[in-house]
N, CA and C atoms as an extended XYZ file, in Angstrom:
594
Properties=species:S:1:pos:R:3:atomname:S:1:resname:S:1:resid:I:1 pbc="F F F"
N       132.382      127.845      135.696 N   MET     1
C       132.859      126.889      134.731 CA  MET     1
C       134.030      127.535      134.096 C   MET     1
N       134.286      126.853      133.445 N   SER     2
C       136.392      127.522      132.247 CA  SER     2
C       135.751      128.227      131.555 C   SER     2
N       136.549      129.283      131.390 N   ILE     3
C       136.394      130.172      130.025 CA  ILE     3
C       136.551      129.469      128.587 C   ILE     3
N       137.044      128.186      128.641 N   ARG     4
C       137.425      127.505      127.913 CA  ARG     4
C       136.419      126.981      127.162 C   ARG     4
N       135.449      126.220      128.510 N   HIS     5
C       134.270      125.578      127.811 CA  HIS     5
C       134.075      126.297      126.905 C   HIS     5
N       133.380      127.258      128.035 N   GLY     6
C       132.457      128.406      127.699 CA  GLY     6
C       131.750      128.760      125.739 C   GLY     6
N       133.594      128.949      125.823 N   LEU     7
C       133.804      129.552      124.046 CA  LEU     7
C       133.332      128.280      123.911 C   LEU     7
N       134.141      126.574      124.183 N   LEU     8
C       133.865      125.263      122.835 CA  LEU     8
C       132.483      125.624      122.959 C   LEU     8
N       131.185      125.457      124.078 N   ALA     9
C       129.904      125.536      123.621 CA  ALA     9
C       129.174      126.880      122.255 C   ALA     9
N       130.417      127.882      122.888 N   LEU    10
C       129.434      129.090      121.431 CA  LEU    10
C       129.983      128.729      120.420 C   LEU    10
N       131.401      127.750      120.329 N   LEU    11
C       131.470      127.870      118.822 CA  LEU    11
C       130.988      126.864      118.267 C   LEU    11
N       130.322      125.527      119.120 N   GLU    12
C       129.624      124.806      118.816 CA  GLU    12
C       128.357      125.145      117.819 C   GLU    12
N       128.068      126.333      118.779 N   ARG    13
C       126.301      126.958      117.719 CA  ARG    13
C       126.671      127.492      116.417 C   ARG    13
N       128.458      128.235      115.993 N   GLY    14
C       128.850      127.853      114.683 CA  GLY    14
C       129.644      128.593      114.756 C   GLY    14
N       130.902      129.234      113.350 N   GLN    15
C       131.561      130.020      113.962 CA  GLN    15
C       131.467      131.512      114.129 C   GLN    15
N       132.366      132.017      114.837 N   MET    16
C       132.614      133.747      115.647 CA  MET    16
C       134.064      133.630      115.527 C   MET    16
N       133.850      134.879      115.763 N   TYR    17
C       135.291      135.209      116.218 CA  TYR    17
C       135.113      136.750      118.001 C   TYR    17
N       136.330      136.933      117.826 N   GLY    18
C       136.311      137.328      119.786 CA  GLY    18
C       135.086      138.042      120.233 C   GLY    18
N       134.812      138.944      119.672 N   TYR    19
C       133.998      140.367      120.127 CA  TYR    19
C       132.689      139.192      119.604 C   TYR    19
N       132.154      138.700      119.429 N   GLN    20
C       131.074      137.638      118.858 CA  GLN    20
C       131.666      136.867      120.100 C   GLN    20
N       132.237      136.087      120.511 N   LEU    21
C       132.364      135.188      121.584 CA  LEU    21
C       132.325      136.455      123.128 C   LEU    21
N       132.845      137.177      123.352 N   ARG    22
C       132.252      137.762      124.394 CA  ARG    22
C       130.918      138.379      124.329 C   ARG    22
N       129.737      138.693      123.618 N   ALA    23
C       128.998      139.171      123.645 CA  ALA    23
C       128.101      137.784      124.171 C   ALA    23
N       128.351      136.602      123.462 N   ALA    24
C       127.319      135.389      123.234 CA  ALA    24
C       128.161      135.264      124.430 C   ALA    24
N       128.568      135.389      125.306 N   PHE    25
C       128.683      134.756      127.167 CA  PHE    25
C       128.332      135.290      127.426 C   PHE    25
N       128.217      136.511      127.774 N   GLU    26
C       127.698      137.320      128.493 CA  GLU    26
C       125.797      137.373      128.300 C   GLU    26
N       125.712      137.662      126.904 N   GLU    27
C       124.303      137.404      127.022 CA  GLU    27
C       124.008      135.948      127.689 C   GLU    27
N       124.180      134.787      127.496 N   SER    28
C       124.462      133.451      128.308 CA  SER    28
C       124.013      133.246      129.622 C   SER    28
N       124.974      134.543      129.983 N   THR    29
C       125.668      134.314      131.613 CA  THR    29
C       124.690      135.113      132.314 C   THR    29
N       124.119      136.357      131.549 N   GLY    30
C       123.577      137.124      131.929 CA  GLY    30
C       124.099      138.699      132.551 C   GLY    30
N       125.066      138.746      131.858 N   SER    31
C       126.175      139.335      132.126 CA  SER    31
C       126.683      139.181      133.502 C   SER    31
N       126.639      138.336      134.532 N   THR    32
C       126.800      138.257      135.699 CA  THR    32
C       128.168      137.166      135.406 C   THR    32
N       128.585      137.510      134.556 N   TRP    33
C       130.002      136.885      134.828 CA  TRP    33
C       130.732      138.121      133.744 C   TRP    33
N       131.065      138.858      133.501 N   PRO    34
C       131.765      140.009      133.214 CA  PRO    34
C       133.385      139.410      132.173 C   PRO    34
N       133.304      139.040      130.942 N   LEU    35
C       134.416      138.615      130.291 CA  LEU    35
C       135.338      139.387      129.380 C   LEU    35
N       136.919      139.613      130.490 N   ASN    36
C       137.668      140.183      129.194 CA  ASN    36
C       137.947      139.764      127.943 C   ASN    36
N       138.011      141.186      126.700 N   ILE    37
C       138.301      140.237      125.350 CA  ILE    37
C       139.520      139.849      125.509 C   ILE    37
N       140.288      140.404      126.188 N   GLY    38
C       142.071      139.708      126.539 CA  GLY    38
C       141.869      138.075      126.886 C   GLY    38
N       140.931      138.263      127.616 N   GLN    39
C       141.116      136.321      128.305 CA  GLN    39
C       139.769      135.823      126.682 C   GLN    39
N       139.397      136.323      126.373 N   VAL    40
C       138.694      135.493      124.935 CA  VAL    40
C       140.390      135.487      124.169 C   VAL    40
N       140.598      136.205      123.768 N   TYR    41
C       141.963      135.641      122.778 CA  TYR    41
C       143.076      134.947      122.918 C   TYR    41
N       143.117      135.192      124.327 N   THR    42
C       144.454      133.830      125.051 CA  THR    42
C       143.457      133.135      125.048 C   THR    42
N       142.457      132.262      125.216 N   THR    43
C       141.278      131.171      125.142 CA  THR    43
C       141.651      130.634      124.331 C   THR    43
N       141.337      131.756      123.488 N   LEU    44
C       141.123      131.067      121.521 CA  LEU    44
C       142.423      130.457      121.548 C   LEU    44
N       143.755      131.215      121.473 N   SER    45
C       145.080      130.652      121.141 CA  SER    45
C       145.153      129.491      121.656 C   SER    45
N       145.359      129.304      123.418 N   ARG    46
C       145.587      127.931      123.745 CA  ARG    46
C       144.635      126.922      122.869 C   ARG    46
N       143.417      127.142      122.933 N   LEU    47
C       142.117      126.128      122.467 CA  LEU    47
C       143.026      125.963      120.880 C   LEU    47
N       143.446      126.625      120.706 N   GLU    48
C       144.403      126.798      118.949 CA  GLU    48
C       145.558      125.662      119.087 C   GLU    48
N       146.195      126.004      120.080 N   ARG    49
C       147.516      125.084      120.209 CA  ARG    49
C       146.953      123.825      120.775 C   ARG    49
N       145.791      123.153      121.672 N   ASP    50
C       145.486      121.935      121.766 CA  ASP    50
C       144.295      121.345      121.031 C   ASP    50
N       144.700      121.591      119.742 N   GLY    51
C       143.532      121.645      118.852 CA  GLY    51
C       142.509      121.433      118.451 C   GLY    51
N       141.551      122.040      119.459 N   LEU    52
C       140.524      122.114      119.788 CA  LEU    52
C       139.247      123.401      119.203 C   LEU    52
N       139.800      124.534      118.685 N   VAL    53
C       139.607      125.031      117.679 CA  VAL    53
C       140.564      125.737      116.838 C   VAL    53
N       140.102      125.841      115.801 N   ARG    54
C       141.132      125.945      113.891 CA  ARG    54
C       140.191      128.040      113.618 C   ARG    54
N       141.517      128.438      113.544 N   PRO    55
C       140.850      129.610      112.734 CA  PRO    55
C       140.752      129.957      111.103 C   PRO    55
N       140.013      130.828      111.181 N   LEU    56
C       138.942      130.954      109.481 CA  LEU    56
C       139.795      131.927      109.192 C   LEU    56
N       140.206      131.993      107.478 N   PRO    57
C       140.466      132.938      106.880 CA  PRO    57
C       139.907      134.489      107.202 C   PRO    57
N       140.127      136.029      107.766 N   GLU    58
C       140.011      136.566      108.067 CA  GLU    58
C       139.123      137.580      107.284 C   GLU    58
N       137.751      138.287      107.546 N   SER    59
C       136.768      138.448      106.768 CA  SER    59
C       137.131      139.760      106.317 C   SER    59
N       136.396      140.875      105.517 N   GLU    60
C       136.847      141.745      104.671 CA  GLU    60
C       137.227      142.957      105.511 C   GLU    60
N       136.373      142.669      106.880 N   ALA    61
C       136.613      143.481      108.191 CA  ALA    61
C       137.431      143.510      109.184 C   ALA    61
N       138.333      142.447      108.235 N   GLY    62
C       139.889      141.966      109.132 CA  GLY    62
C       139.553      141.257      110.621 C   GLY    62
N       138.759      140.259      110.455 N   GLN    63
C       137.861      139.539      111.925 CA  GLN    63
C       138.593      138.091      111.027 C   GLN    63
N       138.675      137.596      112.726 N   ARG    64
C       139.426      136.249      112.059 CA  ARG    64
C       138.523      135.193      112.458 C   ARG    64
N       137.407      134.617      112.531 N   PRO    65
C       136.186      133.965      112.843 CA  PRO    65
C       137.102      132.321      113.642 C   PRO    65
N       136.590      131.347      114.120 N   TYR    66
C       137.379      129.864      114.806 CA  TYR    66
C       135.795      129.556      114.351 C   TYR    66
N       136.157      128.457      114.690 N   GLU    67
C       135.263      127.134      114.389 CA  GLU    67
C       135.604      125.957      115.327 C   GLU    67
N       134.841      125.315      116.018 N   ILE    68
C       135.252      123.875      116.837 CA  ILE    68
C       136.233      122.654      116.130 C   ILE    68
N       136.982      122.017      116.785 N   THR    69
C       137.396      120.563      115.784 CA  THR    69
C       136.101      119.928      116.344 C   THR    69
N       136.876      118.553      115.731 N   ASP    70
C       136.352      117.031      116.078 CA  ASP    70
C       136.678      117.461      117.092 C   ASP    70
N       138.289      117.386      117.634 N   ALA    71
C       138.589      116.940      119.033 CA  ALA    71
C       137.475      117.918      120.217 C   ALA    71
N       137.436      119.602      119.779 N   GLY    72
C       136.910      120.555      120.945 CA  GLY    72
C       135.213      119.821      121.254 C   GLY    72
N       134.825      118.915      119.810 N   ARG    73
C       133.420      118.983      120.282 CA  ARG    73
C       133.392      117.595      121.322 C   ARG    73
N       134.851      116.415      121.195 N   ALA    74
C       134.684      115.493      122.087 CA  ALA    74
C       134.810      116.083      123.062 C   ALA    74
N       135.916      117.088      123.669 N   ASP    75
C       136.421      117.876      124.796 CA  ASP    75
C       135.145      118.171      125.181 C   ASP    75
N       134.227      119.248      124.697 N   LEU    76
C       132.962      119.626      125.111 CA  LEU    76
C       131.899      118.655      125.706 C   LEU    76
N       131.682      117.493      124.985 N   ALA    77
C       130.833      116.627      125.381 CA  ALA    77
C       131.644      116.404      126.528 C   ALA    77
N       132.301      115.382      127.096 N   LEU    78
C       133.019      115.381      128.206 CA  LEU    78
C       133.570      116.249      129.708 C   LEU    78
N       132.920      117.274      129.159 N   TRP    79
C       133.115      118.292      129.741 CA  TRP    79
C       131.507      118.265      130.486 C   TRP    79
N       130.492      118.164      129.582 N   PHE    80
C       129.254      118.066      129.574 CA  PHE    80
C       128.122      116.983      130.218 C   PHE    80
N       129.232      115.931      130.591 N   ALA    81
C       129.229      114.475      130.929 CA  ALA    81
C       129.644      114.674      132.150 C   ALA    81
N       130.716      114.876      132.618 N   THR    82
C       131.536      114.933      133.804 CA  THR    82
C       130.809      116.295      135.246 C   THR    82
N       130.584      116.110      135.928 N   PRO    83
C       129.389      116.419      137.142 CA  PRO    83
C       130.868      117.348      137.933 C   PRO    83
N       130.621      118.507      137.979 N   ILE    84
C       131.393      119.554      138.713 CA  ILE    84
C       131.825      118.896      140.286 C   ILE    84
N       133.233      118.369      140.618 N   SER    85
C       133.546      118.236      142.239 CA  SER    85
C       133.646      119.318      143.078 C   SER    85
N       133.160      119.263      143.965 N   ARG    86
C       133.491      120.453      144.966 CA  ARG    86
C       134.353      121.062      144.948 C   ARG    86
N       135.815      119.753      144.869 N   THR    87
C       137.184      119.995      144.604 CA  THR    87
C       138.097      120.895      143.521 C   THR    87
N       136.816      121.148      142.541 N   ASP    88
C       137.468      121.812      141.303 CA  ASP    88
C       136.861      123.396      141.835 C   ASP    88
N       135.810      123.760      142.492 N   ARG    89
C       136.275      124.772      142.798 CA  ARG    89
C       136.442      125.825      143.633 C   ARG    89
N       136.803      127.213      143.409 N   PRO    90
C       137.474      127.991      143.682 CA  PRO    90
C       137.312      127.822      145.366 C   PRO    90
N       138.412      127.892      146.175 N   ARG    91
C       138.039      127.937      147.877 CA  ARG    91
C       137.413      129.313      148.705 C   ARG    91
N       136.297      128.463      149.645 N   ASP    92
C       135.237      129.671      149.417 CA  ASP    92
C       136.448      130.929      150.746 C   ASP    92
N       136.293      132.361      150.126 N   GLU    93
C       137.430      133.416      150.829 CA  GLU    93
C       136.503      133.458      152.473 C   GLU    93
N       134.732      133.335      152.106 N   LEU    94
C       134.689      134.385      152.935 CA  LEU    94
C       134.896      133.402      154.151 C   LEU    94
N       134.252      131.970      154.824 N   ALA    95
C       134.733      130.605      155.293 CA  ALA    95
C       136.534      130.818      156.112 C   ALA    95
N       136.720      131.139      155.064 N   ILE    96
C       138.346      131.386      155.767 CA  ILE    96
C       138.807      132.846      155.971 C   ILE    96
N       137.870      133.746      155.512 N   LYS    97
C       138.103      135.019      156.136 CA  LYS    97
C       137.084      134.312      157.906 C   LYS    97
N       136.375      134.272      157.530 N   LEU    98
C       135.974      134.768      159.100 CA  LEU    98
C       137.231      132.945      160.454 C   LEU    98
N       137.656      132.388      159.380 N   ALA    99
C       138.629      130.950      160.220 CA  ALA    99
C       139.716      131.983      160.850 C   ALA    99
N       139.749      133.014      160.084 N   LEU   100
C       141.883      133.908      160.737 CA  LEU   100
C       140.803      134.732      161.611 C   LEU   100
N       139.352      135.639      160.895 N   ALA   101
C       139.008      136.853      161.631 CA  ALA   101
C       139.328      135.807      163.236 C   ALA   101
N       138.314      134.884      163.628 N   LEU   102
C       138.741      134.291      164.511 CA  LEU   102
C       139.817      133.949      165.528 C   LEU   102
N       141.020      133.728      164.412 N   THR   103
C       142.342      133.973      165.692 CA  THR   103
C       143.245      134.481      165.482 C   THR   103
N       142.683      136.136      165.132 N   THR   104
C       143.254      136.773      164.977 CA  THR   104
C       143.135      138.369      165.800 C   THR   104
N       144.040      138.183      166.636 N   PRO   105
C       143.821      139.715      167.904 CA  PRO   105
C       143.918      140.890      167.284 C   PRO   105
N       142.221      141.286      168.386 N   GLY   106
C       141.744      142.792      167.507 CA  GLY   106
C       140.741      142.473      166.242 C   GLY   106
N       140.632      141.210      166.331 N   VAL   107
C       139.702      141.578      165.377 CA  VAL   107
C       137.831      141.201      165.492 C   VAL   107
N       136.601      141.848      165.628 N   ASP   108
C       135.218      141.815      165.701 CA  ASP   108
C       135.119      140.750      164.855 C   ASP   108
N       134.620      140.068      165.392 N   VAL   109
C       134.078      138.640      164.529 CA  VAL   109
C       132.779      138.791      163.918 C   VAL   109
N       131.806      139.460      164.999 N   ARG   110
C       130.418      139.449      165.260 CA  ARG   110
C       130.450      140.808      164.091 C   ARG   110
N       131.504      141.544      164.241 N   SER   111
C       130.952      143.039      163.500 CA  SER   111
C       131.738      141.959      161.524 C   SER   111
N       132.258      141.615      161.271 N   VAL   112
C       132.878      140.896      160.528 CA  VAL   112
C       131.810      140.109      159.392 C   VAL   112
N       130.983      139.115      160.348 N   VAL   113
C       130.091      138.610      160.052 CA  VAL   113
C       128.717      139.375      160.027 C   VAL   113
N       128.183      140.271      160.481 N   GLN   114
C       127.447      141.635      160.116 CA  GLN   114
C       127.432      141.917      159.251 C   GLN   114
N       128.214      142.682      158.746 N   ALA   115
C       129.399      143.285      157.485 CA  ALA   115
C       128.431      142.776      156.270 C   ALA   115
N       128.816      141.586      156.469 N   GLN   116
C       128.961      139.940      155.324 CA  GLN   116
C       127.249      140.182      155.179 C   GLN   116
N       126.824      139.846      156.603 N   ARG   117
C       125.264      139.380      156.205 CA  ARG   117
C       124.345      140.521      155.038 C   ARG   117
N       124.952      141.677      155.824 N   SER   118
C       124.415      143.272      155.135 CA  SER   118
C       124.530      143.127      153.803 C   SER   118
N       125.592      143.261      153.310 N   ALA   119
C       126.385      143.461      151.737 CA  ALA   119
C       125.483      142.066      150.777 C   ALA   119
N       125.622      140.908      151.428 N   THR   120
C       124.341      139.182      151.022 CA  THR   120
C       123.282      139.768      150.684 C   THR   120
N       122.298      140.345      151.899 N   MET   121
C       121.215      140.455      151.926 CA  MET   121
C       120.827      141.929      150.574 C   MET   121
N       122.101      142.580      150.982 N   ARG   122
C       121.795      143.414      149.230 CA  ARG   122
C       122.310      143.347      148.343 C   ARG   122
N       122.956      142.072      148.026 N   ALA   123
C       123.155      141.366      146.629 CA  ALA   123
C       122.170      140.432      146.742 C   ALA   123
N       121.082      139.320      147.622 N   LEU   124
C       120.218      138.890      147.061 CA  LEU   124
C       118.973      139.608      146.925 C   LEU   124
N       118.601      140.530      147.649 N   GLN   125
C       117.729      141.645      146.362 CA  GLN   125
C       118.043      142.024      145.668 C   GLN   125
N       119.056      142.206      145.090 N   GLU   126
C       119.082      143.082      143.335 CA  GLU   126
C       119.098      141.699      142.490 C   GLU   126
N       119.752      140.521      142.912 N   LEU   127
C       119.173      139.355      142.425 CA  LEU   127
C       118.132      138.871      141.899 C   LEU   127
N       117.057      138.842      143.366 N   THR   128
C       115.500      139.109      143.033 CA  THR   128
C       114.882      139.798      141.878 C   THR   128
N       115.513      141.138      142.199 N   ARG   129
C       115.297      142.146      141.131 CA  ARG   129
C       114.956      141.664      140.005 C   ARG   129
N       116.354      141.565      139.458 N   LEU   130
C       117.288      141.183      138.174 CA  LEU   130
C       116.660      140.061      137.830 C   LEU   130
N       116.346      138.636      138.997 N   LYS   131
C       115.161      137.234      137.998 CA  LYS   131
C       113.770      137.698      137.347 C   LYS   131
N       113.631      138.574      138.356 N   TYR   132
C       111.933      138.865      138.010 CA  TYR   132
C       111.443      139.638      136.443 C   TYR   132
N       113.025      140.251      136.973 N   GLY   133
C       113.132      142.046      135.334 CA  GLY   133
C       112.435      141.233      134.148 C   GLY   133
N       112.401      140.146      133.750 N   SER   134
C       111.789      139.550      132.437 CA  SER   134
C       111.765      138.109      132.490 C   SER   134
N       110.424      137.609      131.939 N   ASP   135
C       109.952      136.233      131.994 CA  ASP   135
C       109.890      135.624      130.683 C   ASP   135
N       110.955      135.844      129.293 N   ARG   136
C       111.069      136.067      127.367 CA  ARG   136
C       111.463      134.216      127.698 C   ARG   136
N       111.080      134.120      127.045 N   PRO   137
C       111.814      132.454      127.028 CA  PRO   137
C       113.091      132.440      126.355 C   PRO   137
N       113.870      133.312      125.896 N   GLU   138
C       115.112      133.754      125.481 CA  GLU   138
C       115.860      134.166      126.628 C   GLU   138
N       114.994      134.503      127.977 N   ASP   139
C       115.932      134.786      128.989 CA  ASP   139
C       116.376      133.482      130.233 C   ASP   139
N       115.784      132.145      129.264 N   LEU   140
C       116.079      131.248      130.299 CA  LEU   140
C       117.774      130.292      130.726 C   LEU   140
N       118.089      131.236      130.154 N   PRO   141
C       119.519      130.698      130.402 CA  PRO   141
C       120.086      131.303      131.684 C   PRO   141
N       119.679      132.926      131.496 N   TRP   142
C       120.705      133.726      131.865 CA  TRP   142
C       119.772      133.733      133.513 C   TRP   142
N       118.727      133.330      133.594 N   ARG   143
C       117.710      133.534      134.270 CA  ARG   143
C       118.041      132.068      135.616 C   ARG   143
N       118.208      130.751      134.702 N   LEU   144
C       119.102      130.048      135.441 CA  LEU   144
C       120.468      129.996      136.234 C   LEU   144
N       121.229      130.935      135.416 N   VAL   145
C       122.416      131.561      136.772 CA  VAL   145
C       122.133      133.089      137.368 C   VAL   145
N       121.015      133.445      137.509 N   LEU   146
C       120.679      133.990      138.041 CA  LEU   146
C       120.459      132.739      139.355 C   LEU   146
N       119.066      132.016      138.908 N   ASP   147
C       118.461      131.133      140.363 CA  ASP   147
C       119.589      130.970      140.768 C   ASP   147
N       121.187      130.175      140.182 N   SER   148
C       122.114      129.728      140.522 CA  SER   148
C       122.405      130.434      141.956 C   SER   148
N       122.471      131.795      141.655 N   MET   149
C       123.042      133.008      142.412 CA  MET   149
C       122.540      133.353      143.795 C   MET   149
N       121.281      133.398      143.352 N   VAL   150
C       120.201      133.674      144.231 CA  VAL   150
C       120.323      132.463      146.054 C   VAL   150
N       120.666      131.269      144.861 N   PHE   151
C       120.524      130.023      146.290 CA  PHE   151
C       121.893      130.151      146.941 C   PHE   151
N       122.851      130.693      146.275 N   GLN   152
C       123.997      130.534      146.616 CA  GLN   152
C       124.023      132.087      147.555 C   GLN   152
N       122.589      132.735      147.631 N   ALA   153
C       122.980      133.553      148.406 CA  ALA   153
C       122.332      133.257      149.657 C   ALA   153
N       121.114      133.059      149.322 N   GLU   154
C       120.682      132.236      150.663 CA  GLU   154
C       121.557      131.536      151.328 C   GLU   154
N       122.154      130.730      150.936 N   ALA   155
C       122.848      129.538      151.487 CA  ALA   155
C       123.858      130.441      152.961 C   ALA   155
N       124.525      130.984      152.130 N   GLU   156
C       124.930      132.339      152.894 CA  GLU   156
C       124.953      132.701      154.021 C   GLU   156
N       123.631      133.402      153.167 N   VAL   157
C       122.724      134.335      154.631 CA  VAL   157
C       122.808      133.292      155.578 C   VAL   157
N       122.609      131.552      155.322 N   ARG   158
C       121.501      130.487      156.574 CA  ARG   158
C       123.498      130.434      157.586 C   ARG   158
N       124.407      130.699      156.565 N   TRP   159
C       124.847      129.968      156.730 CA  TRP   159
C       125.619      130.876      157.932 C   TRP   159
N       125.908      132.300      157.627 N   LEU   160
C       126.441      133.796      158.357 CA  LEU   160
C       125.217      133.133      159.854 C   LEU   160
N       123.774      133.589      159.453 N   ASP   161
C       123.728      133.149      160.782 CA  ASP   161
C       123.659      131.519      161.653 C   ASP   161
N       124.055      130.813      160.878 N   HIS   162
C       124.829      130.036      161.941 CA  HIS   162
C       126.278      129.745      162.406 C   HIS   162
N       126.746      130.757      162.052 N   CYS   163
C       128.127      131.559      162.558 CA  CYS   163
C       127.721      132.118      164.097 C   CYS   163
N       127.212      133.147      163.526 N   GLU   164
C       125.975      133.939      164.491 CA  GLU   164
C       126.093      133.325      165.846 C   GLU   164
N       125.398      132.249      165.398 N   THR   165
C       124.962      131.245      166.367 CA  THR   165
C       125.710      131.324      167.483 C   THR   165
N       126.884      130.441      167.220 N   SER   166
C       127.790      129.349      166.785 CA  SER   166
C       128.951      130.461      167.894 C   SER   166
N       129.372      132.004      167.185 N   LEU   167
C       130.083      133.009      168.399 CA  LEU   167
C       129.590      133.092      169.344 C   LEU   167
N       127.579      133.471      169.289 N   VAL   168
C       126.913      133.498      170.797 CA  VAL   168
C       126.922      132.104      171.990 C   VAL   168
N       127.325      131.157      171.163 N   ARG   169
C       127.789      130.291      172.404 CA  ARG   169
C       129.282      129.662      173.148 C   ARG   169
N       130.171      130.521      171.829 N   HIS   170
C       131.536      130.106      172.014 CA  HIS   170
C       132.163      130.796      173.402 C   HIS   170
N       133.136      129.996      173.938 N   ARG   171
C       133.355      131.039      175.105 CA  ARG   171
C       134.883      129.917      174.913 C   ARG   171
N       136.160      131.708      174.513 N   PRO   172
C       137.336      130.902      174.586 CA  PRO   172
C       137.448      130.463      175.799 C   PRO   172
N       138.528      129.254      175.918 N   SER   173
C       139.289      128.915      176.676 CA  SER   173
C       139.811      130.011      177.622 C   SER   173
N       139.117      129.202      179.133 N   VAL   174
C       140.331      130.098      180.313 CA  VAL   174
C       141.507      129.571      180.836 C   VAL   174
N       142.640      130.042      180.321 N   PRO   175
C       143.468      129.022      181.293 CA  PRO   175
C       143.243      129.028      182.865 C   PRO   175
N       143.976      127.275      183.209 N   PRO   176
C       143.667      127.673      184.940 CA  PRO   176
C       144.951      128.018      185.358 C   PRO   176
N       144.201      128.585      186.784 N   PRO   177
C       144.891      129.529      187.159 CA  PRO   177
C       146.526      128.549      187.025 C   PRO   177
N       147.847      129.104      187.487 N   SER   178
C       148.886      129.268      188.261 CA  SER   178
C       148.842      127.854      189.111 C   SER   178
N       149.810      126.768      188.851 N   ALA   179
C       149.825      125.370      190.047 CA  ALA   179
C       149.554      125.706      191.137 C   ALA   179
N       148.908      126.064      192.440 N   PRO   180
C       149.237      125.973      193.432 CA  PRO   180
C       149.815      125.675      194.457 C   PRO   180
N       149.929      126.181      195.627 N   GLY   181
C       151.029      125.578      196.594 CA  GLY   181
C       150.487      124.254      197.740 C   GLY   181
N       151.257      123.824      198.565 N   PRO   182
C       150.257      123.118      199.416 CA  PRO   182
C       149.075      123.221      199.949 C   PRO   182
N       149.695      124.671      200.429 N   ARG   183
C       148.692      125.285      201.298 CA  ARG   183
C       147.024      125.368      200.234 C   ARG   183
N       146.734      125.876      199.157 N   ALA   184
C       146.088      126.131      198.663 CA  ALA   184
C       145.319      125.751      198.110 C   ALA   184
N       145.597      123.902      197.946 N   ALA   185
C       144.790      122.816      197.297 CA  ALA   185
C       143.179      122.405      197.348 C   ALA   185
N       142.966      123.663      198.522 N   PRO   186
C       141.416      123.490      198.361 CA  PRO   186
C       140.585      125.030      197.317 C   PRO   186
N       141.401      125.903      197.343 N   ASP   187
C       141.020      127.034      196.820 CA  ASP   187
C       141.380      125.953      195.056 C   ASP   187
N       142.352      125.244      194.656 N   ALA   188
C       142.373      124.818      193.118 CA  ALA   188
C       140.893      123.744      193.338 C   ALA   188
N       140.714      123.269      193.983 N   ALA   189
C       138.940      122.576      194.075 CA  ALA   189
C       138.057      122.584      193.639 C   ALA   189
N       138.072      123.846      194.431 N   ARG   190
C       136.641      124.939      194.412 CA  ARG   190
C       136.597      125.598      193.075 C   ARG   190
N       137.961      126.200      192.579 N   TRP   191
C       137.943      126.296      190.996 CA  TRP   191
C       137.637      125.222      190.076 C   TRP   191
N       137.596      123.915      190.227 N   ALA   192
C       137.542      122.494      189.002 CA  ALA   192
C       135.879      122.432      189.240 C   ALA   192
N       135.114      122.847      190.707 N   ASP   193
C       133.940      123.130      190.572 CA  ASP   193
C       133.265      123.632      190.152 C   ASP   193
N       133.535      125.049      190.160 N   GLU   194
C       133.036      126.037      189.806 CA  GLU   194
C       133.286      126.136      187.734 C   GLU   194
N       134.299      125.423      187.246 N   GLU   195
C       133.844      124.863      186.272 CA  GLU   195
C       133.803      124.104      185.759 C   GLU   195
N       133.095      123.380      186.307 N   ALA   196
C       132.089      122.009      185.829 CA  ALA   196
C       131.091      122.478      185.653 C   ALA   196
N       130.203      123.616      187.032 N   ARG   197
C       128.954      123.866      186.538 CA  ARG   197
C       128.890      125.095      185.789 C   ARG   197
N       130.094      125.893      185.345 N   ARG   198
C       130.471      126.326      184.383 CA  ARG   198
C       129.357      125.660      182.528 C   ARG   198
């Protein structure tokens, strides 16, 4: 989810200033995505530049609320109506890490997989604990976020199991012995037979 559209969605509820937006964002996502106040104000500046929000006069306390514009509502409606593409999501760092571990000398890939599985299982247990910590109706938005994170962690564990099974079956290719001389032809044939039996 982009912070840009998250803030637009919150402003659709009504006028808010930066700290209110940060608190509402974290409440909506169950604090699973902590938001830096600097990110909020940087994003608000861009939204204002693009005509999607407008600042209102400062309050007596010196806080400047923002409100969504018609252009912001149209942009938000388009975002809600457009499916998220797999290519729009960040690269999978774990998949890249394991692919590189397979081709980097001296890396124990099985240890990398096992360490990740342990970490993912701990995260899964914590997410499950949080999920069942509250069943109030107003907690539904962040429970749905937690559900998504639980399903992703479960899928990661299944994928890591698949990786470990693939590693057990994986045999690094053995280069054939150097080309034999004319007299060693029977040895070459025997080597080929042994390779075929493997």
